[in-house]
C-alpha positions in Angstrom: -33.8 -10.6 -4.9 -34.6 -9.4 -8.2 -36.6 -6.4 -6.6 -33.5 -5.2 -4.6 -31.3 -5.6 -7.7 -33.7 -3.7 -9.9 -33.8 -0.8 -7.1 -30.2 -0.6 -6.8 -29.7 -0.2 -10.6 -32.5 2.3 -10.8 -30.7 4.5 -8.3 -27.7 4.6 -10.7 -29.9 5.7 -13.5 -32.3 7.9 -11.5 -32.2 11.5 -10.5 -29.0 13.3 -9.3 -28.6 11.7 -6.0 -25.5 11.6 -3.6 -24.4 8.4 -5.6 -24.3 10.5 -8.8 -23.2 14.0 -7.9 -21.9 16.3 -5.2 -24.2 17.8 -2.8 -23.1 21.5 -1.8 -23.5 21.0 1.8 -20.9 18.5 1.7 -18.3 21.0 1.4 -19.3 23.5 4.0 -20.4 25.8 1.4 -23.5 26.7 3.5 -26.9 27.2 1.9 -26.6 27.4 -1.9 -29.0 26.5 -4.6 -29.4 22.7 -5.8 -27.3 23.4 -8.7 -23.7 24.3 -7.5 -22.7 27.9 -7.9 -20.1 28.7 -10.6 -16.5 28.3 -9.4 -17.5 26.3 -6.4 -14.7 24.4 -4.7 -14.9 20.8 -3.2 -12.0 19.2 -1.0 -10.9 15.8 -1.5 -8.2 13.5 -0.5 -5.8 12.5 -3.5 -6.3 8.9 -4.4 -2.6 7.9 -5.6 0.1 7.5 -2.6 -0.2 7.1 1.0 0.8 10.8 1.7 -2.9 11.7 1.7 -2.7 15.3 0.2 -5.9 17.5 0.1 -6.8 18.8 -3.2 -9.1 21.7 -4.0 -11.4 20.5 -6.7 -12.9 23.4 -8.9 -16.5 22.9 -10.1 -18.1 24.7 -13.0 -21.8 25.7 -12.8 -23.0 22.2 -13.6 -21.0 20.8 -10.7 -18.5 19.2 -12.9 -14.9 18.9 -11.8 -12.8 21.1 -14.2 -9.3 21.3 -12.4 -7.4 20.9 -9.3 -5.1 23.0 -6.9 -3.5 21.9 -3.6 -5.1 22.8 -0.4 -2.9 25.2 1.4 -4.7 24.7 4.7 -4.3 21.0 5.0 -1.6 20.0 7.6 -0.3 17.1 5.3 0.6 18.8 2.0 0.4 22.7 3.1 -0.4 23.8 -0.4 1.8 21.5 -2.3 1.0 18.7 -4.9 3.1 16.3 -6.8 2.6 15.9 -10.5 0.2 12.9 -9.9 -1.8 15.2 -7.5 -2.2 17.8 -10.3 -3.3 15.3 -12.9 -5.6 13.3 -10.7 -8.7 14.1 -12.8 -7.1 13.1 -16.0 -7.5 9.3 -15.6 -11.3 9.6 -15.3 -11.7 11.0 -18.8 -9.5 8.1 -20.5 -11.0 6.8 -23.7 -10.4 3.2 -22.5 -12.6 3.5 -19.4 -14.9 0.4 -19.3 -18.4 1.6 -19.3 -20.5 -1.5 -19.4 -20.0 -5.0 -18.0 -18.1 -7.2 -20.4 -18.7 -11.1 -20.7 -16.4 -13.3 -22.6 -18.3 -15.1 -25.3 -17.3 -18.8 -25.1 -17.8 -19.2 -28.9 -15.8 -16.2 -30.2 -13.5 -15.8 -27.3 -14.2 -12.0 -27.0 -15.2 -9.9 -24.3 -18.6 -8.6 -25.1 -21.0 -5.7 -23.6 -23.8 -7.3 -21.5 -26.3 -5.7 -19.1 -25.6 -5.7 -15.4 -28.5 -8.2 -14.8 -26.6 -10.5 -17.2 -23.2 -9.8 -15.4 -24.7 -10.5 -12.2 -26.1 -13.7 -13.2 -23.0 -14.8 -14.7 -21.2 -13.8 -11.4 -23.4 -15.7 -9.3 -24.0 -18.9 -11.3 -20.2 -19.3 -12.1 -19.1 -18.9 -8.5 -22.0 -20.8 -7.0 -21.3 -23.6 -9.6 -17.5 -23.9 -8.7 -18.5 -24.1 -5.1 -20.9 -26.9 -5.7 -18.3 -28.9 -7.8 -15.2 -28.0 -5.6 -16.5 -26.6 -2.0 -17.0 -23.2 -0.7 -13.4 -22.3 -0.4 -12.7 -22.9 -4.2 -13.4 -19.3 -4.9 -11.1 -16.4 -3.7 -10.5 -12.9 -4.1 -7.5 -10.5 -4.6 -8.3 -6.9 -3.4 -6.3 -3.5 -3.5 -5.1 -0.7 -1.3 -6.7 1.8 -3.5 -10.6 1.7 -2.6 -12.1 3.7 0.3 -12.1 2.0 3.6 -15.9 1.6 3.7 -15.6 -0.3 0.4 -12.8 -2.6 1.8 -14.8 -3.4 4.7 -18.0 -4.1 2.9 -16.0 -6.3 0.3 -14.4 -8.3 3.2 -17.5 -9.0 4.9 -19.5 -9.7 1.8 -16.8 -12.4 0.8 -16.3 -14.0 4.1 -19.6 -13.8 5.7 -22.0 -13.7 2.7 -20.3 -15.6 -0.2 -18.6 -18.1 1.8 -15.0 -17.2 0.7 -12.1 -18.2 3.1 -9.1 -17.1 1.1 -8.9 -13.2 0.8 -6.0 -11.0 0.3 -5.2 -7.6 -1.2 -2.2 -6.1 -3.0 -1.3 -4.5 0.2 0.4 -7.8 0.7 2.9 -6.4 -1.8 3.7 -3.1 -0.1 2.6 -3.1 3.7 2.3 -6.6 5.2 5.8 -6.4 6.5 5.2 -3.0 8.5 1.9 -4.7 9.6 3.4 -7.7 11.1 6.5 -6.1 12.4 4.4 -3.4 14.3 2.0 -6.0 15.6 4.8 -8.2 17.1 7.0 -5.3 18.3 4.3 -2.9 19.6 1.2 -5.3 20.1 -0.4 -3.6 17.3 -0.1 -2.3 13.7 0.6 1.2 14.9 2.8 3.5 13.0 3.7 6.2 15.8 4.6 9.2 13.7 3.2 12.4 12.2 4.5 14.2 9.1 5.6 17.2 11.5 8.5 14.8 12.7 10.0 15.4 9.3 10.5 19.1 10.4 11.4 18.3 14.0 14.2 15.8 13.7 17.9 16.7 14.0 18.9 13.4 12.4 16.6 11.5 9.7 17.8 8.0 8.9 16.1 6.6 5.6 16.6 2.9 4.7 15.1 1.4 1.5 13.3 4.7 0.8 13.5 7.1 -1.9 11.0 9.7 -0.8 12.4 12.4 -3.1 10.8 10.3 -5.7 8.3 8.0 -4.1 6.8 10.5 -1.7 7.8 14.0 -2.9 5.5 15.8 -0.5 7.0 14.0 2.5 10.4 15.0 1.0 9.2 18.6 0.8 8.5 18.5 4.5 12.1 17.2 5.2 13.4 20.2 3.3 11.2 22.5 5.5 13.3 21.4 8.5 15.0 24.3 10.2 17.3 22.2 12.3 20.0 21.6 9.8 19.6 18.0 10.0 22.0 15.2 9.3 20.4 13.1 6.6 21.4 9.4 6.4 20.4 7.3 3.5 21.1 3.6 3.4 20.5 2.2 -0.2 22.7 0.3 -2.6 21.8 2.8 -5.3 22.7 6.5 -5.4 19.1 7.4 -5.5 17.9 11.0 -5.8 17.3 11.0 -1.8 20.8 9.7 -1.6 22.2 12.6 -3.6 20.9 15.0 -1.1 22.0 13.0 2.1 24.7 14.1 4.5 25.6 10.5 4.6 25.0 7.8 2.0 25.7 4.2 3.0 25.8 2.3 -0.3 25.6 -1.3 1.2 25.4 -4.4 -0.9 21.8 -5.5 -1.8 19.9 -7.2 1.0 22.8 -6.5 3.7 20.5 -4.3 5.5 19.8 -6.6 8.5 23.5 -7.0 9.0 24.2 -3.3 9.0 21.5 -2.5 11.5 22.8 -5.0 13.9 26.2 -3.7 13.5 24.9 -0.2 14.1 23.0 -1.4 17.3 26.3 -2.8 18.5 28.1 0.4 18.0 25.3 2.4 19.7 25.9 0.3 22.9 29.5 0.9 22.9 29.1 4.7 22.4 26.9 4.7 25.5 23.8 5.9 23.3 21.3 3.5 25.1 18.5 5.0 27.1 18.6 2.5 30.1 15.7 4.1 32.0 13.3 3.9 29.1 14.6 0.6 28.1 14.0 -0.9 31.5 10.7 0.8 32.1 9.1 0.2 28.6 10.7 -2.6 26.7 11.2 -6.4 27.1 14.0 -8.6 25.6 16.9 -6.0 25.4 19.3 -8.2 27.4 18.9 -11.1 24.9 19.2 -8.6 22.0 22.6 -7.2 23.4 24.0 -10.8 23.7 22.7 -11.6 20.1 24.4 -8.6 18.4 27.7 -8.9 20.1 29.1 -11.0 17.1 28.2 -8.2 14.7 31.7 -6.5 15.2 32.6 -3.4 12.8 34.7 -5.9 10.9 32.1 -8.5 10.3 29.6 -5.9 9.4 31.9 -4.2 7.0 32.9 -7.6 5.5 29.3 -8.6 4.8 27.8 -5.1 3.9 30.6 -3.6 2.0 30.3 -0.6 4.3 33.6 0.5 5.7 34.3 0.6 9.4 34.7 4.2 9.3 31.3 4.9 7.5 29.7 2.5 10.1 31.3 4.4 13.1 30.5 7.9 11.6 27.0 6.8 11.2 26.4 5.5 14.6 28.1 8.6 16.2 25.5 10.7 14.3 22.7 8.7 15.6 24.3 8.8 19.2 24.7 12.7 19.1 21.1 13.2 17.8 18.3 14.5 20.3 15.7 13.6 17.9 16.2 10.9 15.5 13.7 9.6 13.3 14.1 6.3 11.5 12.1 5.9 8.1 11.6 2.9 5.8 9.5 1.8 3.0 9.6 -0.7 0.1 13.3 -1.4 0.0 13.0 -2.9 3.6 9.4 -4.3 3.2 9.9 -6.3 -0.2 12.7 -8.6 1.2 13.2 -12.3 2.0 13.9 -11.1 5.6 11.9 -8.0 5.7 9.9 -8.4 9.1 13.3 -8.9 11.0 14.7 -5.8 9.0 11.9 -3.6 10.0 12.1 -4.6 13.6 15.8 -4.2 13.5 14.8 -0.5 12.7 12.3 -0.5 15.5 15.0 -1.8 18.1 17.4 1.1 17.1 14.6 3.6 17.9 13.7 1.7 21.2 17.1 1.4 22.5 18.1 5.0 21.8 14.7 6.3 23.4 13.8 7.8 19.9 10.1 7.3 20.1 7.0 9.2 21.4 8.5 12.5 21.2 8.6 15.1 18.3 11.2 14.4 15.6 11.5 10.8 16.6 10.1 7.3 15.9 10.4 4.1 14.0 8.4 5.0 11.0 7.2 3.0 8.1 6.0 5.1 5.0 2.9 3.4 3.4 2.5 2.7 -0.4 -0.9 2.9 -1.7 -3.5 5.7 -0.9 -5.4 3.4 1.7 -3.1 0.5 2.6 -3.9 1.6 6.2 -7.5 1.2 5.8 -6.8 -2.2 4.1 -4.6 -3.3 7.1 -7.5 -2.4 9.6 -10.6 -3.4 7.5 -9.6 -5.6 4.6 -10.7 -8.6 6.5 -7.9 -10.8 4.9 -5.6 -12.2 7.6 -7.1 -10.2 10.6 -10.8 -10.1 11.2 -12.5 -6.6 10.5 -11.1 -4.1 12.9 -7.9 -5.8 13.7 -9.6 -8.7 15.5 -8.5 -12.3 15.2 -10.6 -15.0 13.2 -9.2 -17.7 15.6 -10.7 -16.0 18.7 -14.3 -17.0 19.5 -14.8 -13.9 21.6 -13.6 -11.7 18.8 -15.8 -13.5 16.4 -18.9 -13.0 18.7 -18.2 -9.2 19.3 -17.8 -8.5 15.6 -21.0 -10.6 14.9 -23.0 -8.7 17.6 -21.9 -5.3 15.9 -22.9 -6.6 12.4 -26.1 -8.1 13.6 -25.0 -11.6 12.1 -24.7 -15.2 13.4 -21.2 -15.7 14.7 -21.1 -19.1 13.0 -20.9 -17.1 9.6 -17.4 -15.9 10.5 -14.6 -18.2 9.6 -12.4 -19.3 12.5 -9.2 -19.5 10.6 -7.2 -16.9 8.6 -6.9 -16.7 4.9 -4.1 -17.7 2.8 -1.8 -14.9 1.9 -1.5 -13.6 -1.8 1.3 -16.1 -2.8 -0.5 -19.0 -1.1 -3.7 -18.1 -3.1 -1.5 -18.0 -6.3 -0.3 -21.4 -5.2 -3.8 -22.6 -4.6 -4.8 -21.9 -8.3 -1.8 -23.7 -9.6 -2.8 -26.9 -7.5 -6.3 -26.5 -8.8 -7.7 -25.9 -5.1 -9.0 -22.3 -6.2 -11.0 -22.4 -9.4 -12.6 -18.9 -9.4 -11.0 -15.7 -8.5 -12.3 -12.0 -8.2 -9.7 -9.2 -8.6 -10.6 -5.7 -7.6 -8.8 -2.6 -8.6 -5.3 -4.2 -8.9 -3.2 -5.4 -11.9 -2.0 -9.0 -10.8 -1.0 -10.0 -14.3 1.6 -7.0 -14.3 2.5 -6.5 -10.7 2.9 -10.1 -9.0 6.4 -11.3 -8.8 7.7 -13.6 -11.4 5.0 -12.3 -13.5 4.9 -15.0 -16.1 3.7 -17.6 -13.5 0.2 -16.0 -13.0 -0.4 -15.8 -17.0 0.5 -19.5 -17.0 -1.9 -20.6 -14.3 -4.7 -18.4 -15.6 -5.9 -21.4 -17.6 -6.5 -23.3 -14.4 -9.3 -20.9 -13.4 -12.9 -21.8 -14.4 -14.0 -18.1 -13.9 -12.0 -14.9 -13.5 -13.6 -11.7 -12.7 -12.1 -8.3 -12.8 -13.6 -5.2 -11.5 -11.7 -2.1 -12.6 -11.8 1.2 -14.3 -10.2 0.0 -17.5 -10.7 -3.2 -19.6 -7.1 -2.7 -21.0 -5.0 -3.7 -18.1 -3.0 -6.8 -18.4 -5.5 -8.5 -15.9 -8.6 -7.4 -17.3 -7.8 -8.8 -20.6 -7.5 -12.3 -19.2 -11.0 -11.9 -17.5 -14.0 -13.9 -18.1 -16.3 -11.1 -16.8 -15.3 -7.4 -16.3 -17.3 -5.2 -13.9 -17.1 -1.5 -14.8 -16.0 0.5 -11.7 -16.1 4.3 -10.6 -12.6 5.6 -9.8 -11.3 8.2 -7.3 -13.2 11.4 -7.6 -16.5 9.4 -8.7 -17.5 8.1 -5.4 -17.0 9.0 -1.7 -15.4 7.4 1.4 -12.4 7.6 3.8 -8.7 7.1 3.1 -6.4 6.5 6.1 -2.7 7.8 5.3 0.7 6.9 6.6 0.5 8.8 9.6 -2.9 7.5 10.7 -4.9 10.5 9.3 -8.5 9.8 8.2 -9.5 12.0 5.3 -12.5 12.1 3.1 -12.4 11.4 -0.6 -15.4 13.3 -2.3 -17.3 12.6 -5.4 -16.6 15.4 -8.0 -17.4 13.7 -11.2 -20.1 11.2 -12.7 -18.6 7.6 -13.6 -19.1 6.9 -17.4 -21.7 4.9 -18.8 -22.9 2.0 -16.5 -19.9 2.1 -14.4 -20.7 2.2 -10.7 -18.9 2.8 -7.5 -17.2 -0.5 -5.8 -19.6 0.0 -3.0 -22.7 -0.3 -5.1 -21.3 -3.1 -7.2 -20.7 -5.1 -3.7 -24.3 -4.2 -2.7 -25.5 -5.7 -6.2 -23.6 -8.8 -5.7 -25.0 -9.3 -2.3 -28.6 -9.0 -3.5 -27.9 -11.2 -6.4 -26.1 -13.8 -4.5 -29.2 -13.9 -1.9 -27.4 -12.5 1.2 -28.3 -8.9 0.7 -30.3 -8.8 4.0 -27.2 -9.2 5.9 -26.0 -5.9 4.7 -28.8 -3.7 4.9 -27.5 -1.4 7.4 -24.5 -0.9 4.8 -26.7 1.2 2.9 -24.2 4.0 2.0 -20.4 4.6 2.6 -21.6 7.3 5.2 -23.7 4.5 7.1 -20.8 2.1 6.7 -18.4 4.5 8.2 -20.9 4.5 11.4 -20.5 0.7 11.7 -16.7 1.0 11.2 -16.7 3.5 14.3 -18.4 0.8 16.4 -15.9 -1.9 15.3 -13.1 0.5 16.4 -14.4 0.9 20.0 -11.7 -0.5 22.3 -9.0 -0.9 19.7 -5.9 1.0 19.6 -7.1 2.7 16.7 -10.5 3.7 18.2 -12.1 6.5 16.2 -15.6 6.6 17.7 -15.2 10.0 18.6 -15.3 11.1 15.1 -19.1 12.0 14.2 -19.1 12.0 10.5 -17.5 13.0 7.4 -18.2 16.7 8.0 -16.4 16.4 11.2 -13.2 15.0 9.6 -13.2 17.8 7.0 -13.9 20.5 9.7 -10.7 19.1 11.5 -8.6 19.0 8.3 -8.1 15.2 8.6 -8.1 13.3 12.0 -5.5 11.0 13.2 -6.6 8.0 15.1 -7.1 7.3 17.8 -9.9 9.6 18.9 -12.1 7.5 21.2 -14.1 10.4 22.8 -16.6 12.4 21.6 -16.0 16.1 21.9 -12.2 15.3 22.2 -9.7 17.7 20.3 -8.6 16.2 17.1 -5.3 18.3 17.0 -3.6 18.2 13.8 -0.6 16.4 15.1 -0.8 13.5 17.4 2.0 10.9 18.2 1.7 7.4 19.8 3.6 6.0 22.8 4.4 9.4 24.2 3.5 7.8 27.5 5.9 4.9 26.8 2.8 2.4 27.0 2.6 -0.1 24.1 -0.3 -2.3 23.0 1.3 -5.5 24.1 -0.2 -7.4 27.1 2.4 -6.2 29.6 2.6 -2.6 27.8 6.1 -3.2 26.9 7.6 -3.0 23.3 9.5 -6.2 22.2 12.9 -6.6 20.7 12.9 -9.1 17.9 16.0 -10.6 16.0 17.1 -13.4 14.1 20.3 -14.2 12.2 20.6 -12.7 8.8 19.9 -15.1 5.9 21.6 -15.1 2.5 19.9 -13.6 -0.5 17.7 -16.5 -2.0 19.1 -15.8 -5.5 22.9 -15.1 -5.8 24.9 -13.9 -8.7 27.0 -16.3 -10.4 29.1 -16.7 -13.6 26.1 -16.9 -15.7 24.0 -14.3 -14.2 26.7 -11.9 -12.5 24.4 -8.9 -11.9 22.1 -8.2 -9.2 18.9 -6.4 -10.4 17.3 -3.8 -8.2 13.8 -2.4 -8.9 12.0 0.5 -7.7 10.2 3.8 -8.5 11.4 5.5 -11.6 9.9 9.0 -11.4 7.4 10.8 -9.3 5.2 10.9 -12.4 4.8 7.2 -12.6 2.4 5.1 -10.3 2.6 1.3 -9.9 1.6 -0.6 -13.4 0.7 2.8 -15.1 -2.9 2.0 -15.5 -3.9 5.7 -14.3 -0.7 7.8 -14.9 -0.4 6.7 -18.4 -3.5 8.4 -19.2 -2.0 11.8 -18.6 -0.1 13.3 -21.6 1.6 15.4 -19.2 2.8 12.6 -16.8 3.9 10.7 -19.9 6.3 13.6 -20.8 7.6 13.8 -17.3 8.3 10.0 -17.1 10.6 7.6 -19.3 8.7 6.0 -22.0 11.2 3.3 -22.9 12.1 0.4 -20.6 15.6 1.0 -19.5 18.1 -0.6 -17.3 20.8 1.4 -15.5 24.3 -0.1 -15.6 27.6 0.9 -14.2 30.1 2.0 -16.8 32.7 -0.9 -15.5 29.9 -3.5 -16.3 28.8 -1.9 -19.5 32.4 -1.6 -20.8 32.9 -5.3 -19.8 30.3 -6.6 -22.1 30.8 -3.7 -24.8 27.5 -1.8 -24.1 27.4 1.8 -24.8 24.9 4.4 -23.3 21.7 4.1 -25.3 22.3 0.7 -26.7 19.5 -1.9 -27.0 20.3 -4.7 -24.5 18.7 -7.8 -23.3 18.3 -8.3 -19.6 17.9 -11.9 -18.8 17.2 -13.8 -15.5 16.5 -17.6 -14.8 12.8 -16.9 -15.6 12.8 -14.6 -18.6 14.5 -12.2 -21.1 13.3 -8.6 -21.8 14.4 -5.8 -24.2 15.6 -2.5 -22.6 17.8 0.6 -23.3 21.0 0.9 -21.4 21.6 3.9 -19.4 25.3 3.9 -18.3 25.6 5.7 -15.0 27.4 5.7 -11.7 24.2 5.8 -9.9 24.6 1.9 -9.6 27.3 0.2 -8.2 29.5 -2.2 -10.2 27.8 -5.8 -10.1 24.3 -4.2 -10.0 21.8 -3.0 -12.4 18.4 -1.0 -11.7 15.0 -1.1 -13.7 11.8 1.0 -12.7 9.0 -1.4 -11.8 6.4 0.6 -13.7 7.2 -1.1 -17.2 5.2 -4.3 -17.9 8.2 -6.7 -18.4 10.2 -6.0 -15.2 8.3 -8.6 -13.1 8.9 -11.2 -15.5 12.7 -11.2 -14.3 11.8 -11.1 -10.4 12.6 -14.0 -8.1 9.6 -15.3 -6.1 10.9 -15.2 -2.6 8.7 -14.4 0.4 9.5 -13.2 3.9 8.5 -15.9 6.2 6.6 -13.7 8.7 4.7 -11.4 6.3 4.5 -13.3 3.2 5.5 -10.3 1.3 7.4 -10.7 -1.9 11.0 -9.8 -2.2 10.8 -7.8 -5.5 14.1 -5.8 -5.0 16.8 -8.2 -5.7 17.4 -11.1 -8.3 20.4 -12.3 -10.4 20.5 -11.2 -14.1 22.9 -10.8 -17.1 22.9 -7.9 -19.6 24.0 -8.5 -23.1 23.7 -6.7 -26.4 20.3 -7.0 -28.1 
């Protein structure tokens, strides 16, 4: 074991290999000297959001990245970049990068630098010790949607097949679990059908729970490039930046989406907008759905949503007139107590009107993180690697054969979801936790609970770029990881496009790629032989290709990274070698879905009340969401950029309607206290008509916001409902 660990560590400190520096041939530059020519250009997929933009990385004579420009030839961003993309290199040079492993001294209580050998020993001794005392499943991990697909797959395989973990989940649970489950139930597989060209091909675009103007600005630019003078319908309680540019804004009550969508479906039936030929040939359950929605009359819908009958009918008529209607949703739908059925209500609208499989159509979920789609396919959490089923013996045998392992090493049951892992820590069932590239202590719902139960863990390992995140500061062991631009691998974006992220900088100090860290842990644990074929990200990609064969996302036809780059990204599926990886490819053009009978299914349930209602003590509903296109998640990367800090609010604030502000004597700019049943936080009041009376809004990026949120979860996806809880606002 020590020999293999030493060899891996030596590779990090050795000559300029592909682990450490770019190879000129990687970028189609032809035959150039070993040292890159001055002003050489690499191309890499951005590591922030799910859009998957291509950036041109400009390199100096030493092969070091010096700045970025957007790639005009890439079919995703067409030469555009958002503020985060322009500043993507800045977080790599942050002064608080963790550059060596850190281990907490039990006597002083401080995190202190140690060697990799000491860090690996601490990892193995503590986690194996926990397993010896409490059972194999007493250790767990929480992963991410922000590392490359090859790293996700290696991590999942290592954790479940090598370390004996059962309960594994990622922060993709916080953003995309709903869409994953909704698509899987309705279409038979987690299969977003669209391509970004649909933004430009639609004559009606319907956005619900989405603010792409801020959250996905490059996608919004594609909408603005639409030459069809489209109707743009926005469903959102708040008058967001996207809603301000809409032709129709339905400012419904918070979490009344499901009732509204059922009411729209009923109206579309009465307007004769149903495509019976498509429904009869390609769907199942429509007759039952029609019977179910009959009670969602315009009057009931208006009463429960706050939308007038006239607005409802105008919206339905706009959809009915459309020849190419696309339906788009993101976190405002996914993060809800009834999220899965809400997403499926959107899918139902697309199916019943025949708006799927054609240009400018689709029931289209916009992903959050840069590689949430890779996590959904290969995270090895609730689904076995490659979208297979842990409970299916044939699936376990198939995956084991490809990986060259004993099928008995693969668990036969699913993991707990993220919230269930947190519950397990509180009960004492989980005593060791490994957190990779996510900031649970900031981002988890009802944030204070995680800090409170941290003491119940015997050992907490955090693997990240920075030791200053809220989560890293709680760790017993911090493993220093390379970030985007310091390693290579594949991201899969919202439209199913595989793109290559390239290494354009050297990780500082002793920091390593996540892939290399996982290799080291495998060797130190004693299961390194199981992963010999996972020798590099490029080698791992070939393994993932084999796992994809026969699955709906089959990409065995992709040769290698160079093929992806030559094709300017490739959308799955591409099963056949030599097939044309056309820039834009939609799913379901033939009306065939991935269910056993090939038919899409209608799913529906009666709407349920919002779990936490406003009352006399907490009379306002708090909404949360993105604040600006210059902020990202918990700010652990975007806050490193002086430019992005100038573009984003620096003070925690709360938007409040003038009527509500006047009622409690609050003026614009006043310091206030926002209090829920769980916590109270300070903020600055922004008095504005952007929010309706009875509602307030706070950007999710500030560290105190999730102290307020209510821990409700969708029963099908286990995704948290971040978007609505009861609060009161008073003068500070």
